[in-house]
C-alpha positions in Angstrom: 223.7 123.0 250.4 223.7 121.3 253.8 220.0 121.2 253.9 219.9 119.4 250.5 222.4 116.8 251.8 220.4 116.3 254.9 217.2 115.8 252.8 218.8 113.2 250.6 220.3 111.5 253.7 216.9 111.3 255.3 215.4 109.9 252.1 218.1 107.3 251.8 217.6 106.3 255.4 214.3 104.8 254.4 214.8 101.1 253.7 212.1 100.6 251.1 213.2 103.6 249.1 216.8 102.4 249.1 215.6 99.1 247.8 213.6 100.8 245.1 216.7 102.9 244.1 218.9 99.8 244.0 216.3 98.0 241.9 216.1 100.9 239.5 219.9 101.0 239.2 220.2 97.3 238.5 217.5 97.5 235.9 218.9 100.5 234.2 222.4 99.0 234.1 221.1 96.0 232.2 219.0 98.1 229.9 221.9 100.4 229.0 224.0 97.5 228.0 221.3 96.0 225.9 220.4 99.3 224.3 223.9 99.7 222.8 224.1 96.0 221.8 220.7 96.0 220.2 221.2 99.3 218.3 224.5 98.0 216.9 222.9 94.6 216.2 220.1 96.1 214.1 222.4 98.1 212.0 225.0 95.4 211.5 222.5 92.7 210.6 220.4 94.8 208.2 223.2 97.1 207.0 220.4 99.6 206.5 220.0 102.8 208.5 216.3 102.8 207.6 215.8 99.7 209.7 217.4 101.5 212.7 214.7 104.2 212.4 211.9 101.7 211.8 212.8 99.5 214.9 213.1 102.7 217.0 209.6 103.7 215.9 208.2 100.2 216.7 209.8 100.5 220.1 207.7 103.5 220.9 204.4 102.3 219.2 203.1 100.3 222.1 203.5 103.4 224.3 201.0 105.2 222.1 198.5 102.4 221.5 198.7 100.3 224.7 199.8 102.7 227.4 196.4 104.5 227.9 194.6 101.2 228.3 197.4 99.7 230.3 197.3 102.5 232.8 193.6 102.0 233.4 194.1 98.3 233.9 197.1 98.7 236.1 195.2 101.1 238.3 193.1 98.1 239.5 196.0 95.9 240.2 198.7 95.6 242.9 201.4 97.8 241.5 204.3 95.9 243.1 203.1 92.6 241.6 202.7 94.2 238.2 206.3 95.5 238.3 207.7 92.1 239.4 205.6 90.2 236.8 206.7 92.5 234.0 210.4 92.2 235.0 210.2 88.4 234.9 208.2 88.4 231.7 210.8 90.6 229.9 213.6 88.3 231.2 211.8 85.3 229.7 211.3 87.1 226.4 214.9 88.2 226.2 216.0 84.6 226.9 213.9 83.5 223.9 215.4 86.1 221.7 218.9 85.1 222.8 218.1 81.5 221.8 217.0 82.7 218.3 220.1 84.9 218.0 222.5 82.1 218.9 220.9 79.8 216.4 221.6 82.4 213.7 218.0 83.1 212.7 217.8 86.8 213.7 216.9 89.3 211.0 215.2 92.7 210.8 211.7 91.3 211.1 212.6 89.2 214.1 214.1 92.2 215.9 211.0 94.3 215.0 208.7 91.7 216.5 210.9 91.4 219.6 210.9 95.2 220.0 207.1 95.4 219.9 206.7 92.6 222.4 209.2 94.1 224.9 207.7 97.6 224.6 204.2 96.2 225.1 205.3 94.7 228.4 207.0 98.0 229.3 203.7 99.8 228.7 202.3 98.0 231.7 205.4 98.4 233.8 205.6 102.2 233.3 202.3 103.3 234.9 202.8 100.7 237.7 206.4 102.1 238.4 205.2 105.7 238.3 202.4 105.1 240.8 204.5 102.9 243.0 206.9 105.6 244.0 204.3 107.7 246.0 203.3 104.6 247.9 206.7 104.3 249.6 207.8 108.0 249.6 206.2 110.9 251.5 204.5 113.5 249.3 207.0 116.2 250.5 209.9 114.0 249.4 208.5 113.1 246.0 210.4 115.6 244.0 213.7 114.8 245.7 213.0 111.0 245.2 212.3 111.4 241.5 215.4 113.7 241.0 217.6 111.2 242.8 216.1 108.3 240.8 217.0 110.2 237.6 220.6 110.9 238.7 221.2 107.3 239.8 219.7 106.0 236.6 221.9 108.4 234.6 225.0 107.3 236.5 224.4 103.5 236.0 223.4 104.1 232.4 226.7 105.9 231.8 228.5 103.0 233.3 226.5 100.5 231.3 226.9 102.2 227.9 230.6 102.6 228.6 231.1 99.0 229.3 228.8 97.8 226.5 231.3 98.6 223.7 234.1 96.9 225.6 232.0 93.8 226.3 230.8 93.5 222.7 234.3 93.8 221.4 236.1 91.7 224.0 233.4 89.1 224.7 230.2 88.9 222.7 226.7 90.4 222.1 225.3 87.2 223.7 227.0 88.0 227.0 225.5 91.4 227.1 222.0 89.9 226.7 222.7 87.4 229.5 223.6 90.3 231.8 220.4 92.1 230.9 218.4 88.9 231.7 220.0 88.6 235.1 219.4 92.2 236.0 215.7 91.9 235.2 215.5 88.9 237.6 217.5 90.6 240.4 215.4 93.8 240.0 212.2 91.8 240.3 213.3 90.1 243.6 214.4 93.4 245.1 211.0 95.0 244.3 209.3 91.9 245.8 211.0 92.7 249.1 209.7 96.3 249.2 206.8 97.1 251.6 204.3 99.7 250.5 201.5 101.3 252.5 198.5 99.0 252.1 196.1 101.8 252.5 197.8 103.8 249.8 197.7 100.7 247.6 194.0 100.4 248.2 193.3 104.1 247.6 195.3 104.0 244.4 193.1 101.3 243.0 189.8 101.6 241.2 187.1 99.3 242.5 184.1 100.4 240.4 183.4 101.1 236.8 184.9 99.8 233.6 188.5 100.4 232.6 187.3 102.8 229.9 185.7 104.9 232.6 189.0 104.9 234.4 190.8 105.9 231.2 188.3 108.8 230.7 189.0 110.1 234.2 192.7 110.2 233.5 192.1 112.1 230.3 189.9 114.5 232.2 192.8 115.4 234.5 194.8 116.6 231.6 192.0 118.3 229.7 191.1 120.4 232.8 194.6 121.8 232.9 195.4 123.8 229.8 199.0 124.3 230.8 199.5 120.5 230.8 198.2 120.4 227.2 200.9 122.9 226.3 203.4 120.6 228.0 202.2 117.7 225.9 202.5 119.7 222.7 206.0 120.7 223.8 206.9 117.0 224.5 205.5 116.1 221.1 207.7 118.6 219.3 210.8 117.7 221.4 210.2 114.0 220.7 209.9 114.6 216.9 213.1 116.6 216.8 215.0 113.9 218.8 213.8 110.9 216.8 216.6 111.1 214.2 219.2 111.5 216.9 217.9 108.6 218.9 217.0 106.3 216.0 220.1 106.9 213.8 222.9 106.6 216.4 224.5 103.6 214.7 224.4 105.3 211.3 225.7 108.5 212.8 228.6 106.7 214.2 229.3 104.7 211.1 228.4 107.2 208.3 228.9 110.7 209.9 232.0 110.0 212.0 233.3 106.9 210.2 233.9 105.1 213.5 233.0 101.7 215.0 230.9 100.6 218.1 233.4 102.1 220.5 232.1 105.6 219.6 228.5 104.3 220.2 229.6 103.6 223.8 231.3 107.0 224.1 228.2 108.9 223.0 226.1 106.7 225.3 228.3 107.6 228.2 228.2 111.3 227.3 224.4 111.1 227.0 224.1 109.5 230.4 226.4 112.2 231.8 224.2 114.8 230.3 221.1 113.1 231.8 222.8 113.2 235.3 223.8 116.8 234.9 220.3 117.8 233.6 218.5 115.9 236.4 220.8 117.6 239.1 220.1 121.0 237.6 216.3 120.8 237.5 215.7 122.3 241.0 218.3 125.1 240.5 217.2 126.0 236.9 213.5 125.9 237.9 214.1 128.4 240.7 216.3 130.7 238.6 214.3 130.7 235.3 210.7 130.7 234.3 209.4 127.8 232.3 209.3 129.9 229.1 212.9 130.9 229.5 213.9 127.3 230.1 212.3 126.2 226.9 213.8 129.1 224.8 217.3 128.8 226.1 217.5 125.0 226.2 215.8 124.6 222.8 218.4 126.9 221.3 221.2 124.9 222.9 219.7 121.6 221.8 219.3 122.9 218.2 222.9 124.0 218.1 224.1 120.6 219.4 222.1 118.8 216.7 223.6 120.9 214.0 227.1 120.3 215.4 226.5 116.6 215.2 225.8 116.8 211.5 229.1 118.6 210.7 231.6 117.5 213.4 232.5 114.3 211.5 233.5 116.4 208.4 235.5 119.0 210.4 237.7 116.7 212.4 240.0 114.0 211.0 241.8 112.8 214.1 240.0 110.1 216.0 240.4 111.7 219.4 238.8 114.9 218.1 235.9 112.9 216.7 235.4 111.2 220.1 235.6 114.5 222.0 233.3 116.4 219.6 230.7 113.6 219.5 230.7 113.2 223.2 230.3 117.0 223.8 227.4 117.2 221.4 225.5 114.4 223.0 226.3 115.6 226.5 224.9 119.0 225.7 221.8 117.7 223.8 220.9 115.2 226.5 221.4 117.7 229.3 219.1 120.2 227.6 216.4 117.6 226.8 216.5 116.1 230.3 216.0 119.5 231.9 213.0 120.3 229.7 211.3 117.0 230.1 212.3 116.7 233.8 210.6 120.0 234.7 207.3 118.9 233.0 207.4 115.3 234.4 208.1 116.3 238.1 205.5 119.0 237.9 202.9 116.5 236.5 203.5 113.9 239.2 203.3 116.6 242.0 200.0 117.9 240.8 198.0 114.8 240.0 196.1 113.0 242.7 197.8 109.8 243.7 194.6 107.8 242.9 194.9 108.7 239.3 198.7 108.8 238.7 198.8 105.5 236.7 196.0 106.5 234.3 197.0 110.1 233.9 200.7 109.4 233.4 199.9 106.7 230.9 197.7 109.1 228.9 200.4 111.8 229.1 203.1 109.4 227.8 200.9 108.1 225.0 199.9 111.6 223.9 203.4 113.0 224.1 205.0 110.0 222.2 202.3 109.6 219.6 204.3 111.3 216.9 207.5 109.2 217.5 206.5 106.1 215.5 205.2 108.2 212.6 208.4 110.3 212.6 210.5 107.2 212.8 208.8 105.9 209.6 209.3 109.2 207.9 213.0 109.2 208.9 213.3 105.7 207.5 211.8 106.9 204.2 214.0 110.0 204.2 217.0 107.8 204.7 216.4 106.4 201.2 216.8 109.9 199.7 219.1 111.8 202.1 222.4 111.1 203.9 222.4 110.7 207.6 224.2 114.1 208.2 221.6 115.9 206.0 218.7 114.5 208.0 220.3 115.5 211.3 221.0 119.0 209.9 217.3 119.3 209.0 216.3 118.5 212.6 218.7 121.2 214.0 217.2 123.8 211.7 213.6 122.8 212.7 214.6 123.2 216.3 215.7 126.7 215.7 212.5 127.5 213.8 210.5 126.1 216.8 212.3 128.6 219.1 211.2 131.5 216.9 207.6 130.3 216.7 207.5 129.7 220.5 208.7 133.3 221.2 206.0 134.6 218.8 203.1 132.5 220.2 204.2 132.9 223.8 202.1 129.9 225.2 201.3 129.6 228.9 203.6 127.2 230.8 203.4 128.3 234.4 200.7 127.0 236.6 199.4 129.8 238.8 198.1 127.7 241.7 199.1 124.5 243.3 202.2 124.1 241.3 205.4 122.3 242.2 207.2 125.5 243.2 204.5 126.4 245.7 204.6 122.9 247.0 208.3 123.0 247.5 208.3 126.3 249.4 205.2 125.5 251.5 
């Protein structure tokens, strides 16, 4: 335990990493406020749970279509400048949306267009941010840095989602958007002050060939590692199962639990707590269990949590019990999902050559999230025929079926050579 504390202390003693961590925290705080506000805004303005699923799907769509090409383009650019520019661009876009909202002209279509625009910008920010971390952190500290980033992000997200409901109720939705705009600007200026290794920046850029050639090189990295293909398939299945939970949060609160936006904040805080817990447990669970056992155990827990969400609102009448049961379900589900996705993500970053992280990570994200928009549209369609609790119950059952199929097929998930576990013990 002392060694771990020393390691984190040493990491935090690096000025540029501290700045990156602060920038991430500020950015995530604003995003967590806005996520609750926007989810509630979509449902309240449209009064239709299908719109919640559709907008959620549109939020993911650019990751599928734009990310692979964005990763190849970003690989050629200064990563820090891309991060700063995208932060400022999102602040400007959110300012425009705020003006439309205040004027009273917001509807489902406006929110859908705004969602696509913001997500497209984020498709360029993601590969830049991913490849920027190794430029300021030593390779041996990369796993610790990413784990610490996840824990801090989870902590501020918990704080933001907890405050969002209070701010919406006591102040206004507009004030939440203003805070988000300010956090984007602050985060941009903090990143601007970070110094990265210029030789790393140069080596991480592509000087020759077209961006399509760069994209193909990123795809080749994944294609040459069958285990990573299995992780992509696992991520696809996990994303499909979680789409209804993520896209129907407002309908879950309103229809399943018969509560208001305060419960939306509570489950957001619980989810953030689960994310922190999951991120902190990744090193321990990875050492204690094989990747296959992690998938089996956590998928079973996740499926149980999903089923519990669908019935908890019917079982409990008292508000306090509804708050507690909903919070527990989302904590357990988020913790399980974070552990599974965290193991795959950290392993991926540790294996891939720094020169190709932006391209490969963009392809990985696009491939693993490709099913989300389609699933969101299907959920929107199902919402016209089924109640929210019935759709959630279906997802829980599908998760349990996946566990049985996984045990039967027994796919390879452990990399025999050069994996993260060897790197950590070397």
